[in-house]
N, C-alpha and C positions, 0 to 999 in steps of 0.2 A: 820907236825905231829899233831899240835893242831887242824887243820881242820878235820883230820881223827877221832879224839876223840869226836868231836861234833856230837851228834846224834839228828836227827829230832824228834820232839815231837810225841809220838804215838797217833794216832787218836782213840778217845773213840768210841767204838762200842755200838750202841743203841740196845735194845732188839728187836727181830723179831716181826713183826706185827702178831697179832692173827686174826682169822676170824671175831671176833666181831669188832675189830678196822677197818679192811678193809670194812666191811659192813657199819659201821658208817661213814667212810670217803666218801664212794660212795653216801650215803644218803645226805650228805652235798654238795658234788659236783653236785648232780642232780639239786640243786637250783641255781647253777651258770653255768649250761651247756651252756647257750647262750654266755658266755664270755670266758670260758676256752677252748671251742671247736670252737672258731672263727678262720677261716682260713686266715684272713687278717694279713699282716706282717708289718704294719706301726707302728710308734712310739706310737701313741695314743692307739692302740690295745695292745701293749706290756705293757704299763702302766696299762691299765685296767686289764689285766691278772695278773700282779704282785699284784695289790691291791686286786683282787679277791682271790688270793691264801693266802694273808695275813689274809683276813677275814675267809677263810676256816680253816687256822691254828688256829685262835683264837677260832672259834666255836668248832673245834675238841678238843683242849686242855681243853676247858671248860666242855665238856661232854665226855671225854675219858673214856672208860670202865676200863682201867688199870691204869689211872692217871699217865701215862708216857708222859713227854713232847716230842712233835714232832715238828721239824721245818718245815717251809713251803717247803723248798727244799726237805726234806725227804718225806713229804706227796705227793709232786708232782711226785717224783721218784716212789713211791709206786703206784700212780694212773696210771702212764705210763706203769709200768710193768704189772699191772692188765689188761690194754687194750691189751697189746701184747699177754698175755695168752689167752684172749677171742678170739682174732683174729686167733690165731693158732688153737684153738678148732673149730671155725667156718670153717676155711679153710680145716681142716682134715675131718670135717663132709661133706662138699661139695665134697671133693675128693672121699670119700667113696661111694657116690651115683653113680659115673660113673666108678669106677674101676671094673675090672673083675678078675677072678681067684678064686672065691669062698672064703671060710673062714668065720669067724664070722663077723657080722656087727659091725661097729663102734658105740659105745654107749657113748656119752659125759657124763661127770659127772654132777650131779645135783648141781650146785653151785648157791646159791642165788645172789651172786655178779654179775654173768654173765647177769642176767636179768636187773639189774640196769645199767650195762655198755651198754647194747644194747639200753636202753632208752636214755642214755646220748649221745652216739656216733651216727652219722648219719648212716642210713641204707645202703646207697651207699658206705660209707667208710668201713663198717663192712662186708657186704655181697657182695658188687660189684653190677654191673649192671645185670639186668635180661636178659637172652639170649634166645629168642624164635625164632623159625624158621618161623614165620608168624606174620602178623600185625593184624589179626582179630580172630584167633583161638588160644586158650591157652589149651595145653594138660598138665594135671598134674595127678599124681597118687592119687588114692583114699586113704586117710589116714585111713579111717575106714575099708578098706577091710582087711580081715585076710589072713594070709599065703602068698602064692606066686600067688595071683590072677592076671590075665592079663587084668582085666577090667580097663578102663580109663574113666575119666569124660571129656567131651568136653564142654567148655564154650564159647559161641558165643556172639557177641556184641548185637544182636537184637533178640535172640531166647532163649528158655529155655535150661537148662543143660540136656544133654543126656548122657546116660551110654552105652558104646559100649564094647563088649567082643571081643578082638583081638586074642584070642587063636585059633579060627577056621578059621582065614583068611589065604588065600593062594595067589599064583601069579595070579590066575584067577580073583580074586577080583579087580585087577588093571585095568581090562577092563570095570569096571562099570562106570556109568556116575558120573561126579563130583558133589559134593553137591552144593546146591544153593548158600551157602555163599562163595564158591570158584569161582563161575562164574563171568564173567564180564558182566555188563549191557550195554556195548557199542557195537553196531553193525556197521560194515563197510557200508558206504553209497552206494557202488557199487552193491554188490551181497547179502547183508544182512547176511553174515557169521560173525562168531566171529572174531574180530580183535585182534592183538597182542598188549600188553601194551607197551607204550613208543616207538611206531614205529616212526622213524624219518620222517619228512615231506620232500617232494621233493624240491630241491633247484633250483630256477629259474636262468638260466644262461643269461648273457647279451651278445648281439651281438657286433661286432666291431663298427658298425655305432652308436650304443647307447653309447658306451664308448667314441667315438670321440666327440659326442655331449656334454657329460658331461665334458670332458676336455676343450672344447671350452667355455662352460659356466664359468668354473673356470678361464680360461685365461682372459675372458672379465671382470670378477670381479676384477682380479688383476690389469688389465690396468686402470679400473675406480678408484681403490684405489690409484694407483701411480699418476694418473693425479690429483686427489684431493690433494694429499700431495704436488705435485709440485706447484699447484696454491696457496695453503696455504703458502708455503715458499716464493713465489714471493710477495704475499701481505704483509707478514711480513717484507721482505727486503724493500719494498716501504715505509712502515710506519717508519722503522728505518732511511731511507734516509731523509724523511720529518722531523723527529724529530731532526736529525743532522743539517739540514739547519736552523731550528728554533733556535737551540742552538747557531749556528754561528751568526745569526742576533742579538740575545740577547747580545752576547759578544761584537759585534761591537757597539751596542747602549751604552753599559756600558763604552766602551773606549771613545766614543764621549762625553758622559756626564762628565767623569773624566777630559778629555782635556779642556772642557768648564769651569769647576770649577777651573782648574789650571790657565787658562788665567785670570779669574776674580780675583783670589788671587794675581797674578802678577801685575795687574793693580792697585789694592788697595795699594799694597806695594809701587809702584812708586809714587802714589799721596801722600802718607805719607812722602816719602823722599823729594818731592818737597815742601811740606808745612813746613818741618823743615828747609829747606834752606832759 
């Protein structure tokens, strides 16, 4: 019963962030973007991020527009939430460019914080990878064209920018000759016609006699290797036998020396006994 009466302390709710506070926070985070946006996950990077957020909290509380204290955890949560919002807006904007069905175009809100977020976060993380259907020609809509104009700008690697009106094109235009930038400069050596890219070369097959010769060479090398190993083992065994014989001779000489010393000691003892008698 006593445990039921105990109530957990109520968490104090801080005031909501104003647009001025968010803008000030992002301005400070822009100075530390190389640390807080580091994608490494080792312990040193985590410590650097924690120290950076401590400095961000100190700078923010020193110049807060509302003079409201904010902890580094609260500031970090606000920063992450703002990044999520900008990512959702960018995703919706990209989705609206390819969707069909009519209706009003998607117009993102003019938020000054979004510009700072895009400067801090990597472009690939925010916008994703660019997806083009070619590696030398970039097609993009003319931003300055008014209304529903069908004109597109073609930017090539080695030529000037050209403007083409695709509104009058039909299926008959598909029979026209390819542009110079789309042609291959390689000609086949046989008849001088245009060759296909990445054509696989012919694989030369080996005859049975050639394979047999290769196997014989491998067998000869194996025999030579085994013969060399056997000879090395024989020489090693001979050296071990010679070493053993020398050790035996040394032991026999040591025994003979010890026996001679023992005889001399016995003779000297007998002479001393005779002298005492």
